[in-house]
C-alpha positions as CSV (number, residue, x, y, z in Angstrom):
1,M,0.0,0.0,0.0
2,I,3.0,2.3,0.5
3,A,3.9,2.2,-3.2
4,A,0.3,2.8,-4.4
5,P,0.8,6.6,-4.9
6,W,4.0,6.0,-6.9
7,Y,2.2,3.5,-9.1
8,L,-0.6,6.0,-9.5
9,L,1.8,8.7,-10.4
10,S,3.8,6.6,-12.9
11,G,0.6,5.2,-14.5
12,G,-0.7,8.7,-14.8
13,I,2.4,9.9,-16.5
14,V,2.2,7.0,-19.0
15,L,-1.4,7.7,-19.8
16,L,-0.6,11.4,-20.2
17,L,2.2,10.7,-22.6
18,I,0.1,8.3,-24.6
19,G,-2.7,10.8,-24.8
20,L,-0.4,13.6,-25.9
21,V,1.2,11.3,-28.6
22,L,-2.3,10.4,-29.9
23,A,-3.3,14.1,-30.0
24,K,-0.2,15.0,-31.8
25,A,-0.7,12.2,-34.4
26,G,-4.2,13.4,-35.2
27,A,-3.1,17.1,-35.4
28,G,-1.7,16.8,-38.9
29,D,-4.9,18.1,-40.4
30,H,-4.2,21.9,-40.4
31,T,-7.1,24.1,-41.3
32,A,-5.7,26.9,-43.4
33,I,-8.1,29.8,-44.2
34,D,-7.2,32.1,-47.1
35,P,-9.0,35.5,-47.4
36,R,-9.7,34.7,-51.1
37,M,-11.8,31.6,-50.2
38,P,-15.6,31.8,-50.5
39,D,-17.6,31.9,-47.3
40,D,-19.1,28.5,-47.7
41,E,-15.7,26.8,-48.0
42,I,-14.5,28.6,-44.9
43,A,-17.6,27.5,-43.0
44,E,-17.0,23.9,-44.2
45,R,-13.4,23.9,-43.0
46,L,-14.3,25.3,-39.6
47,K,-17.0,22.7,-39.1
48,R,-14.7,19.7,-39.6
49,R,-14.0,17.6,-36.6
50,K,-11.2,18.8,-34.5
51,G,-9.2,16.7,-32.2
52,N,-9.4,13.1,-31.0
53,P,-11.8,12.4,-28.1
54,A,-9.8,9.3,-27.1
55,A,-6.6,11.4,-26.8
56,S,-8.5,14.0,-24.8
57,A,-9.9,11.4,-22.4
58,L,-6.5,9.7,-21.9
59,T,-4.8,13.0,-21.3
60,L,-7.5,14.0,-18.7
61,V,-7.4,10.6,-16.9
62,G,-3.6,10.7,-16.9
63,G,-3.6,14.2,-15.5
64,L,-6.1,13.2,-12.8
65,C,-4.0,10.2,-11.9
66,V,-0.9,12.4,-11.5
67,L,-2.7,14.9,-9.4
68,A,-4.2,12.1,-7.2
69,G,-0.8,10.5,-6.7
70,L,0.8,13.7,-5.7
71,A,-2.1,14.7,-3.4
72,W,-2.1,11.2,-1.8
73,R,1.7,11.5,-1.0
74,L,1.3,15.1,0.3
75,L,-1.6,14.2,2.5
76,R,0.2,11.1,3.9
77,V,3.3,13.2,4.7
78,L,1.2,15.9,6.4
79,F,-0.9,13.5,8.5
80,V,1.9,11.1,9.4
81,L,4.3,13.8,10.5
82,S,1.8,15.8,12.5
């Protein structure tokens, strides 16, 4: 049980990195808008799907795991030493 916050922190970092790599891999579709484009083409390009929901979810879960691991260790230090 002592190592649980460390496992939570390391697992969160791994999930965070996987989410960031997935988000970067899906970001190759750059939406360039030129002032000479017609309005309907600009609207179509802006309505295209942006981002990867799986990458966003992994990044969120990874960040929450990192925060939970850090908070767990901080609380344990504060309450054990007091």
